[in-house]
Every structure is written in C-alpha cells, then in structure tokens.
C-alpha positions as CSV (number, residue, x, y, z in Angstrom):
1,M,15.4,-12.2,15.7
2,V,14.3,-10.4,12.5
3,K,13.0,-6.9,12.9
4,G,10.9,-4.8,10.5
5,E,7.4,-4.2,9.2
6,F,5.5,-7.4,8.4
7,R,1.9,-6.3,8.0
8,P,2.0,-6.1,4.2
9,L,3.1,-9.8,4.1
10,Q,0.2,-10.8,6.4
11,Q,-2.5,-9.5,4.1
12,R,-4.3,-12.0,1.9
13,G,-5.1,-11.4,-1.7
14,R,-5.5,-13.0,-5.1
15,R,-2.4,-11.5,-6.5
16,S,1.1,-10.5,-5.5
17,L,2.1,-7.1,-4.2
18,Q,2.6,-4.6,-7.1
19,P,6.3,-4.1,-8.0
20,A,7.5,-0.5,-7.3
21,G,10.2,-0.3,-9.9
22,K,13.3,-1.1,-7.9
23,P,14.5,-4.6,-6.9
24,F,12.8,-5.9,-3.8
25,E,10.4,-2.9,-3.6
26,Y,6.6,-3.3,-3.8
27,W,3.7,-1.0,-3.3
28,A,1.8,-1.7,-0.1
29,A,-1.0,-0.3,2.1
30,I,-1.0,-0.5,5.9
31,P,-4.5,0.2,7.2
32,D,-4.9,1.7,10.7
33,Q,-8.4,1.2,12.1
34,A,-7.7,3.2,15.3
35,K,-6.7,6.3,13.3
36,N,-9.2,5.6,10.5
37,Q,-6.5,6.0,7.8
38,T,-4.3,4.0,5.5
39,R,-0.6,4.6,4.8
40,V,0.4,3.8,1.2
41,G,4.1,3.4,0.4
42,R,7.0,1.4,-0.8
43,Y,7.7,-1.9,1.0
44,N,11.2,-3.4,0.8
45,L,11.3,-7.2,1.0
46,R,15.0,-7.2,1.6
47,D,15.0,-5.4,4.9
48,F,11.2,-5.3,5.7
49,S,11.1,-1.5,5.7
50,F,8.1,0.6,4.7
51,Q,8.5,4.2,3.4
52,T,5.2,6.1,3.5
53,V,4.4,8.0,0.3
54,L,0.8,9.0,1.1
55,A,-1.5,8.8,4.1
56,V,-5.2,8.5,3.1
57,P,-7.5,9.8,5.9
58,L,-11.0,8.4,6.5
59,L,-10.4,5.2,4.4
60,T,-9.0,1.8,5.5
61,F,-8.0,-0.6,2.8
62,D,-5.3,-3.2,2.2
63,S,-2.7,-3.6,-0.6
64,F,-5.0,-5.8,-2.7
65,S,-7.7,-3.1,-2.9
66,M,-5.3,-0.7,-4.6
67,W,-3.2,-0.1,-7.7
68,V,-0.5,2.5,-8.2
69,D,-0.2,4.2,-11.6
70,E,3.3,5.7,-11.3
71,T,3.2,7.2,-14.8
72,E,0.1,9.2,-13.9
73,A,1.1,9.7,-10.3
74,R,-2.2,8.4,-9.0
75,L,-3.6,5.8,-6.6
76,L,-6.6,3.7,-7.6
77,V,-8.6,2.2,-4.7
78,V,-11.6,0.0,-4.7
79,Y,-13.6,1.0,-1.6
80,E,-17.1,-0.2,-0.8
81,G,-17.6,-1.1,-4.4
82,Q,-16.5,2.2,-5.8
83,L,-13.3,3.0,-7.7
84,L,-11.6,6.0,-6.3
85,Q,-8.7,7.9,-7.8
86,L,-6.3,9.9,-5.6
87,P,-3.2,11.9,-6.4
88,L,-0.1,9.9,-5.3
89,Y,2.1,12.8,-4.4
C-alpha cells in the first residue's frame, strides 16, 4: 500500500502542476471547505509528501487557480474572477 498525500493529483486542470525548483517538487494547493481555508505548499511526487508554506484563510481554491512567483515571494490567485496577490512567506 502506498501512503501519502494524493489530493493535488486528484485535481483537474488545463496545465501541469507548477515546478517548485527542486526535482520532483511542485507547487500545490489543498483546499479545505470545512475550515474555509487553503494550504499552499510544495508537493513531492517522489514520496507524495506536502510541506505547507502558507495557509490562506477564508479562501478555497485549487492548484490550477494559482501561480507562485518565487522571485517576488508572492502568490497569485484567481478567485471569483478577481486576481489576488498575497505574500508567500
């Protein structure tokens, strides 16, 4: 049996997950409707681990509604037709 976090792989989008700069690492978002928040972090495809970098309260979105600009340390999210910019760290 394989263990780990698989929710980023179950999301549907028109593009691949955004690479996070290291082999097998990608930026991903895990929405939590019950807590009304989204965790954004690095997802490792080798061991299916997820390392939270930022928890965004009051917004739920998936990996394909966001883009991480590591150079500027910001998160860009399309939410209800609006482009939001949040500090990544």
